[in-house]
TIVEX-552768 format. One line per 8 residues: number of its first residue (from 1); for each residue x, y, z of C-alpha. Coordinates in steps of 0.5 Angstrom, whole numbers. Example, Ala and Ser with C-alpha at 12.3 -4.5 7.8 and 13.67 -1.06 7.14 Angstrom:
BEGIN
1	25/-9/16  27/-2/14
END
This chain:
BEGIN
1	51/31/-53  53/23/-54  60/20/-52  61/13/-54  65/8/-48  68/1/-49  64/-5/-46  61/-4/-39
9	66/-7/-35  66/-9/-27  63/-16/-28  61/-20/-23  60/-14/-19  54/-11/-16  52/-4/-17  54/0/-12
17	47/3/-10  43/1/-4  39/-3/-9  45/-9/-10  44/-15/-5  49/-19/-2  51/-24/-8  46/-30/-4
25	40/-25/-4  35/-24/2  34/-31/5  29/-30/10  26/-36/14  24/-41/9  30/-42/5  31/-49/2
33	35/-53/4  37/-57/-3  42/-54/-6  42/-55/-14  38/-62/-13  32/-59/-12  30/-61/-5  23/-59/-2
41	25/-56/4  19/-51/8  14/-46/3  9/-44/8  8/-37/6  5/-34/12  10/-29/13  8/-22/16
49	12/-16/12  13/-10/16  14/-4/11  10/1/16  7/8/13  1/6/7  -4/9/10  -11/3/12
57	-15/9/9  -13/7/1  -20/1/3  -23/3/-4  -17/4/-9  -17/-1/-13  -24/0/-16  -30/-4/-17
65	-28/-12/-18  -30/-14/-26  -35/-18/-26  -34/-26/-25  -28/-24/-21  -32/-26/-15  -27/-31/-10  -24/-38/-11
73	-27/-43/-7  -25/-50/-5  -25/-54/-11  -19/-58/-13  -15/-57/-18  -10/-61/-22  -2/-62/-19  3/-61/-23
81	7/-66/-26  13/-62/-24  16/-60/-32  17/-53/-34  11/-50/-38  13/-46/-44  8/-42/-45  5/-43/-52
89	7/-39/-58  1/-35/-60  2/-35/-68  0/-29/-72  -3/-28/-79  2/-24/-84  -2/-19/-90  0/-14/-94
97	6/-14/-90  2/-13/-83  3/-20/-79  -4/-20/-74  -5/-22/-67  -11/-25/-64  -12/-24/-56  -19/-25/-52
105	-18/-22/-44  -22/-27/-41  -24/-30/-34  -22/-38/-32  -20/-42/-26  -13/-45/-24  -9/-46/-18  -6/-41/-16
113	-5/-46/-9  -3/-53/-10  -9/-57/-10  -14/-51/-9  -18/-47/-15  -18/-40/-15  -22/-35/-20  -18/-33/-25
121	-16/-30/-31  -11/-29/-37  -11/-28/-45  -14/-33/-49  -14/-38/-44  -16/-39/-36  -8/-35/-33  -3/-32/-36
129	-2/-30/-44  2/-33/-50  8/-30/-52  8/-26/-57  14/-26/-63  15/-20/-65  21/-16/-71  25/-10/-72
137	22/-6/-78  14/-10/-78  8/-8/-77  3/-12/-73  -4/-11/-71  -7/-13/-65  -14/-15/-64  -16/-15/-56
145	-23/-17/-55  -25/-16/-48  -29/-21/-45  -27/-19/-37  -34/-16/-36  -32/-10/-34  -26/-5/-38  -19/-5/-38
153	-13/-4/-43  -8/-8/-46  -1/-4/-45  5/-6/-49  11/-4/-43  17/-3/-45  14/-1/-53  16/5/-57
161	10/6/-60  6/11/-62  2/14/-55  -5/12/-58  -2/5/-59  1/6/-52  -5/1/-47  -5/7/-42
169	-11/9/-38  -14/13/-45  -15/7/-49  -20/4/-44  -25/-1/-48  -31/-4/-45  -33/-11/-44  -35/-14/-51
177	-31/-9/-55  -25/-11/-59  -19/-5/-60  -15/-5/-66  -8/-2/-64  -2/-2/-70  4/0/-71  11/-1/-74
185	16/-5/-69  22/1/-68  25/-3/-62  31/-8/-63  32/-14/-59  30/-15/-52  25/-18/-49  18/-14/-47
193	11/-16/-43  3/-13/-43  -1/-13/-38  -8/-8/-37  -6/0/-35  -13/2/-33  -14/7/-28  -16/3/-22
201	-16/-4/-23  -10/-5/-26  -7/-9/-19  -13/-13/-18  -13/-15/-27  -6/-16/-27  -6/-21/-21  -12/-25/-23
209	-7/-28/-29  -7/-22/-34  0/-21/-37  4/-25/-42  11/-24/-46  12/-21/-51  20/-23/-56  24/-17/-60
217	27/-21/-65  32/-17/-70  37/-18/-74  44/-16/-72  49/-21/-71  48/-21/-64  41/-24/-65  44/-29/-70
225	50/-32/-65  44/-33/-59  40/-38/-57  33/-36/-61  29/-43/-62  23/-41/-57  22/-47/-51  28/-51/-55
233	33/-46/-52  30/-39/-50  26/-40/-45  20/-35/-42  21/-34/-35  15/-31/-31  15/-31/-24  9/-28/-20
241	9/-28/-12  2/-27/-11  -3/-27/-5  -9/-32/-3  -13/-34/2  -13/-41/4  -20/-41/-1  -16/-39/-7
249	-18/-32/-6  -12/-27/-10  -12/-21/-6  -10/-14/-10  -11/-9/-4  -10/-6/2  -16/-9/5  -14/-16/2
257	-7/-16/4  -8/-14/11  -14/-20/12  -12/-26/17  -10/-32/14  -6/-30/7  0/-34/4  4/-31/-2
265	5/-36/-6  10/-37/-11  9/-39/-19  14/-39/-24  10/-39/-31  3/-40/-27  5/-46/-24  5/-46/-16
273	13/-47/-13  13/-47/-7  14/-54/-5  15/-56/-13  21/-55/-17  20/-55/-24  25/-59/-28  27/-56/-35
281	32/-62/-40  36/-57/-44  37/-61/-51  42/-55/-52  49/-54/-49  47/-46/-48  41/-44/-46  37/-37/-46
289	33/-35/-40  28/-29/-41  27/-27/-33  20/-22/-32  18/-21/-25  9/-20/-26  9/-19/-18  5/-14/-17
297	9/-11/-11  13/-16/-9  22/-17/-11  25/-22/-15  33/-24/-13  34/-29/-18  40/-34/-17  44/-41/-18
305	43/-46/-11  50/-47/-11  53/-40/-12  55/-40/-19  55/-34/-22  50/-34/-28  52/-30/-35  48/-24/-37
313	46/-22/-44  40/-16/-43  36/-12/-38  29/-9/-39  31/-5/-46  36/-9/-50  42/-12/-50  48/-12/-45
321	54/-8/-48  58/-14/-46  57/-21/-43  56/-21/-36  58/-26/-30  54/-24/-24  51/-28/-18  46/-26/-18
329	40/-21/-22  35/-17/-17  28/-15/-21  23/-10/-19  16/-11/-20  15/-9/-29  23/-11/-29  27/-16/-34
337	32/-19/-35  36/-24/-40  42/-29/-38  45/-35/-41  49/-42/-38  53/-47/-42  51/-53/-38  56/-58/-37
345	51/-61/-30  45/-60/-27  43/-52/-24  38/-49/-20  35/-43/-20  33/-40/-14  28/-34/-13  30/-30/-7
353	24/-26/-6  23/-19/-2  17/-16/1  15/-10/-3  10/-7/-1  6/-7/6  6/-15/7  8/-20/2
361	13/-26/1  19/-28/4  23/-32/2  28/-37/-2  25/-42/-7  28/-48/-12  24/-47/-18  28/-50/-24
369	32/-54/-25  35/-54/-31  39/-61/-34  43/-61/-39  42/-68/-44  47/-64/-51  52/-66/-54  53/-60/-58
377	58/-55/-57  57/-47/-57  61/-42/-60  64/-37/-56  59/-31/-54  60/-25/-58  66/-20/-55  61/-15/-56
385	54/-15/-56  51/-9/-57  55/-1/-58  52/4/-52  53/10/-52  52/15/-45  49/21/-46  53/27/-43
393	47/31/-39  51/36/-39  46/40/-44  41/36/-42  34/39/-39  34/37/-31  27/35/-27  25/33/-22
401	20/27/-20  18/26/-14  14/20/-10  10/21/-5  5/20/0  -2/24/2  -6/23/7  -12/17/7
409	-7/13/4  -6/16/-3  0/15/-7  4/21/-10  7/24/-16  9/32/-15  4/31/-10  -1/31/-15
417	-6/24/-14  -7/21/-21  -13/17/-19  -16/20/-25  -13/24/-32  -16/30/-30  -12/29/-22  -5/28/-26
425	1/31/-26  3/33/-33  10/33/-35  10/36/-42  15/36/-46  17/36/-55  21/31/-60  27/29/-59
433	28/34/-52  33/31/-49  32/32/-40  35/29/-35  31/26/-29  32/26/-22  26/21/-19  26/22/-12
441	24/18/-6  20/22/0  17/17/2  21/11/6  17/6/3  19/2/-3  18/4/-10  19/1/-18
449	19/7/-23  16/6/-29  17/10/-36  13/9/-41  15/11/-49  24/12/-49  29/7/-45  33/11/-39
457	40/10/-39  41/11/-30  46/17/-29  46/16/-21  43/12/-16  42/14/-10  48/19/-11  53/14/-14
465	55/12/-21  53/6/-24  57/0/-25  57/-7/-29  50/-8/-32  47/-2/-30  50/1/-36  46/-2/-40
473	38/0/-42  32/0/-37  25/3/-37  24/0/-29  28/1/-24  27/0/-16  27/7/-12  29/4/-4
481	26/9/1  29/15/1  33/14/-4  34/17/-11  36/16/-18  38/21/-24  36/18/-31  37/20/-39
489	34/19/-44  30/22/-51  25/23/-54  24/20/-61  19/18/-66  12/20/-63  8/26/-61  1/27/-60
497	-3/33/-57  -9/29/-55  -7/21/-52  0/21/-48  5/16/-44  5/14/-36  10/15/-31  9/12/-25
505	11/6/-20  11/0/-22  8/-3/-15  2/-4/-18  -2/-2/-13  2/4/-12  0/6/-19  -7/5/-16
513	-7/9/-11  -5/15/-14  3/15/-16  2/15/-24  3/21/-28  3/23/-36  7/25/-40  6/29/-46
521	11/29/-52  9/33/-58  12/37/-64  13/45/-61
END
């Protein structure tokens, strides 16, 4: 059963749960001094993180490296020009009501540490991938060729699609093979992303650059009223905090993260912003930003350097009920959010990096200064963006999903180490089932819980009811050490008795170390 609420209240407030942070975030020892002027400040990334409890025995957990990722070198790469790079928009070809997109997962070189070339990977390029635009109700076909030298998959993170097309471990395909999933776009307007999801190699492949954004459009009145011209007033922001040694070799597992002499570069759309603040000239007064935290483990909190507000309009899974003023947007690994700025003066956006794993990034980084050069006067934002029916869970089926830690650094869900399809815990449900899950963190480690297939609503965060933006729709959410979240969802549209969806921690190393379970949705 459901009941409908009024638009979310609590504008400008943070959630009561312990995942919420203070208005300016955790600045650590690397805070930049400039306020809204793009000053460079200190950006040496030698912070030694302090999350204890991950066993050193997890050394081989990420599997064999794909053949060309053999480490960086000291060759100098071209310096960035200081302007925000907008990922290319991938053009599809439409025939017989199906739009076809072509992607190749390939290796290359790119800068991760400024001035040093790293061996990387990307889709159709050397690092990251182009943005895809899908439209609600359309059918898409993706021809994805693997040129990595190792098995891979491509998962469409947050998309509501058949399990056979989801890009999970069962969809792995070999080097030289082209995988061609096709499906109808059932999602409403939202920001998704795509990345590998093979067993044991997800962290390795993602950190080397295999990630890209997906924008889903629809014909709603809200979408028509919001900025939507890609690269002009609708801007993708992909934030990453990686781990690298001085030669540019990007690390991805326990052994790598515990090696000496590491730095933790912060990237915005593939450009290092450790000592550079990128610039973007806004030619429209109102500009929309879609932010993705594509880091393997670290948390990104987005804020303004002047302490002002951001007008958040969407969470992972689409529009909020109303535009909400917030001072910070905290994104765990894999999470997304959308906000708009109505600009009169230049605004500098900051990323506050918080270690999510055994070691990692720390500090506050001015990553983008947005300078207005516009004379238009936009209409007021719609008073209502979306109608969200809040679940009444009194008749929902209840489950408990326990995130734990085994011996030798292995990570578990419900006591099972999910490093193979046969060893994973299995969650079985049926079409149209309504369920409420308690995701309990039995460790003192940070976790980023991600559910494939359907969006969920937050019912409780560490025992307290959600407020403000946490009343939106999600597919990825933070579970703090020793904490819990309660989520509700309904399994609609798709069933399969062979292919499974996944539920897992989106700290990619934890996923590779076994914190992943299978979800089977059947007719009965």
